[in-house]
ZAMARGU-4260 file (C-alpha; in steps of 0.2 Angstrom, whole numbers, plus 5000, padded with zeros to 4 digits):
<rodrens>
0) 5238/5100/5168 | 5221/5108/5172 | 5219/5126/5176 | 5217/5122/5195 | 5233/5111/5195
5) 5243/5125/5186 | 5237/5138/5199 | 5242/5127/5213 | 5259/5123/5206 | 5261/5142/5202
10) 5257/5146/5220 | 5269/5132/5227 | 5283/5139/5215 | 5282/5157/5221 | 5282/5150/5239
15) 5297/5140/5236 | 5306/5154/5227 | 5303/5165/5242 | 5308/5153/5255 | 5327/5157/5255
20) 5330/5162/5273 | 5335/5144/5278 | 5351/5138/5286 | 5354/5125/5272 | 5350/5136/5257
25) 5359/5130/5241 | 5359/5142/5227 | 5361/5129/5214 | 5347/5119/5220 | 5337/5136/5219
30) 5342/5140/5201 | 5338/5123/5196 | 5321/5124/5204 | 5318/5141/5195 | 5322/5134/5178
35) 5313/5118/5180 | 5297/5126/5186 | 5297/5140/5172 | 5299/5127/5159 | 5285/5117/5167
40) 5273/5131/5170 | 5277/5143/5155 | 5272/5138/5136 | 5291/5136/5132 | 5302/5121/5128
45) 5318/5126/5138 | 5324/5139/5151 | 5341/5144/5157 | 5349/5157/5168 | 5365/5167/5166
50) 5373/5178/5179 | 5385/5192/5180 | 5403/5189/5188 | 5401/5208/5192 | 5418/5211/5181
55) 5408/5213/5165 | 5407/5195/5161 | 5392/5183/5160 | 5390/5165/5163 | 5378/5151/5162
60) 5372/5145/5179 | 5357/5133/5177 | 5346/5126/5164 | 5330/5116/5164 | 5339/5102/5154
65) 5358/5097/5155 | 5358/5093/5136 | 5375/5098/5129 | 5369/5107/5115 | 5357/5118/5126
70) 5371/5122/5138 | 5382/5128/5123 | 5368/5139/5117 | 5366/5147/5134 | 5385/5149/5134
75) 5384/5158/5117 | 5372/5170/5125 | 5386/5178/5136 | 5392/5186/5119 | 5376/5190/5109
80) 5358/5186/5109 | 5342/5191/5119 | 5351/5189/5135 | 5363/5202/5131 | 5349/5214/5124
85) 5339/5212/5140 | 5353/5215/5151 | 5358/5231/5142 | 5341/5238/5141 | 5335/5230/5158
90) 5319/5225/5149 | 5313/5209/5140 | 5320/5205/5123 | 5310/5194/5111 | 5311/5185/5094
95) 5296/5175/5088 | 5307/5168/5074 | 5326/5168/5075 | 5328/5163/5057 | 5321/5180/5051
100) 5331/5189/5065 | 5348/5182/5060 | 5354/5200/5056 | 5349/5205/5074 | 5359/5190/5082
105) 5368/5180/5069 | 5379/5170/5080 | 5365/5166/5093 | 5352/5162/5079 | 5365/5150/5071
110) 5368/5141/5087 | 5350/5141/5091 | 5346/5133/5075 | 5359/5120/5078 | 5351/5116/5095
115) 5334/5114/5087 | 5327/5131/5094 | 5317/5144/5083 | 5310/5156/5095 | 5318/5165/5111
120) 5315/5178/5124 | 5325/5184/5139 | 5319/5193/5155 | 5331/5202/5166 | 5335/5197/5185
125) 5335/5214/5192 | 5333/5223/5209 | 5329/5241/5207 | 5344/5248/5195 | 5355/5233/5196
130) 5354/5218/5184 | 5362/5202/5191 | 5357/5190/5177 | 5344/5185/5165 | 5331/5171/5162
135) 5330/5164/5144 | 5315/5156/5137 | 5316/5145/5122 | 5304/5136/5110 | 5308/5124/5097
140) 5294/5130/5085 | 5293/5147/5078 | 5281/5153/5091 | 5285/5168/5102 | 5282/5169/5120
145) 5266/5175/5124 | 5264/5192/5134 | 5257/5183/5149 | 5271/5170/5149 | 5284/5184/5148
150) 5276/5193/5162 | 5275/5177/5173 | 5293/5173/5168 | 5298/5191/5174 | 5289/5188/5190
155) 5299/5172/5193 | 5315/5181/5189 | 5311/5196/5201 | 5306/5184/5215 | 5322/5174/5213
160) 5333/5189/5213 | 5326/5196/5228 | 5327/5179/5237 | 5345/5177/5232 | 5351/5193/5237
165) 5341/5195/5253 | 5346/5177/5259 | 5365/5180/5255 | 5365/5198/5263 | 5356/5192/5279
170) 5365/5176/5282 | 5383/5180/5277 | 5384/5199/5274 | 5392/5196/5257 | 5393/5208/5243
175) 5384/5205/5227 | 5401/5201/5218 | 5405/5187/5231 | 5387/5180/5230 | 5388/5178/5211
180) 5406/5172/5210 | 5401/5158/5223 | 5386/5154/5211 | 5398/5152/5196 | 5410/5141/5206
185) 5396/5130/5211 | 5391/5128/5193 | 5409/5122/5189 | 5408/5109/5203 | 5392/5102/5197
190) 5398/5101/5179 | 5413/5090/5186 | 5401/5079/5197 | 5389/5076/5183 | 5404/5071/5172
195) 5411/5059/5185 | 5393/5051/5186 | 5391/5050/5167 | 5408/5042/5164 | 5406/5030/5179
200) 5389/5025/5175 | 5390/5026/5156 | 5376/5039/5157 | 5371/5055/5147 | 5376/5072/5155
205) 5357/5075/5157 | 5355/5058/5166 | 5370/5062/5177 | 5363/5078/5182 | 5346/5071/5186
210) 5354/5057/5196 | 5364/5070/5206 | 5348/5082/5208 | 5336/5068/5214 | 5349/5060/5226
215) 5352/5077/5234 | 5333/5080/5235 | 5329/5063/5242 | 5342/5063/5255 | 5340/5081/5261
220) 5357/5087/5254 | 5363/5102/5245 | 5366/5100/5227 | 5382/5109/5228 | 5388/5099/5244
225) 5384/5083/5235 | 5393/5089/5219 | 5408/5092/5229 | 5408/5075/5237 | 5407/5067/5221
230) 5420/5078/5212 | 5433/5075/5226 | 5427/5056/5228 | 5423/5058/5246 | 5407/5050/5241
235) 5409/5035/5229 | 5399/5039/5213 | 5394/5020/5212 | 5383/5023/5228 | 5372/5035/5218
240) 5373/5024/5202 | 5367/5009/5213 | 5352/5019/5220 | 5348/5024/5201 | 5348/5007/5195
245) 5337/5000/5208 | 5325/5015/5205 | 5326/5010/5186 | 5322/4992/5190 | 5307/4996/5201
250) 5299/5009/5189
</rodrens>
């Protein structure tokens, strides 16, 4: 990607993350876009988001890749790791080499090593004094996230946080707790739907998620709405699988 192409992509990303005041806003589409674009535009291998349930708990909500080991690693951050540090301090947390930082985050460092990651950073998703989540950046090599990438990651997180809370408050007058509880429920439904697709089509969980996401985008549907329809079999999963196989044949 050239410098000009990256600048254009960055501009498009900030516009997309800011454009939340629409009737068909889907928070899971939004968080998926956030993690995918961050992984694409920052010099990192993978990106994930965890959010608060407003009762003291933290839960993974989206990832740039649906690999099982990566999702398990993000889940482990709900107990220990750079996410917890950045949430506690409301500031970025870094490790350029998790192997040498085992004493700092022993459980997270072990989970990261099993998943094939050596470096990590996390930036808070915050609005004023309130932190509602965190964006985690991971690298497979022991190469720390650069200052410029960390600042850009924080900018993504800030815009996303403002966009989510502004849209929810304006459209539904919901409390922050209700907003984040809904997000966590949506994530559960998406896990169910991608599992149905993976089992029905003998696909990996990653391919199941990509199929769900791409079908929703190409048909102008909300990711969450489509996931509900797949999970409760209102939509036959084989309809999506047929479209997926036709695409594979034509590519």
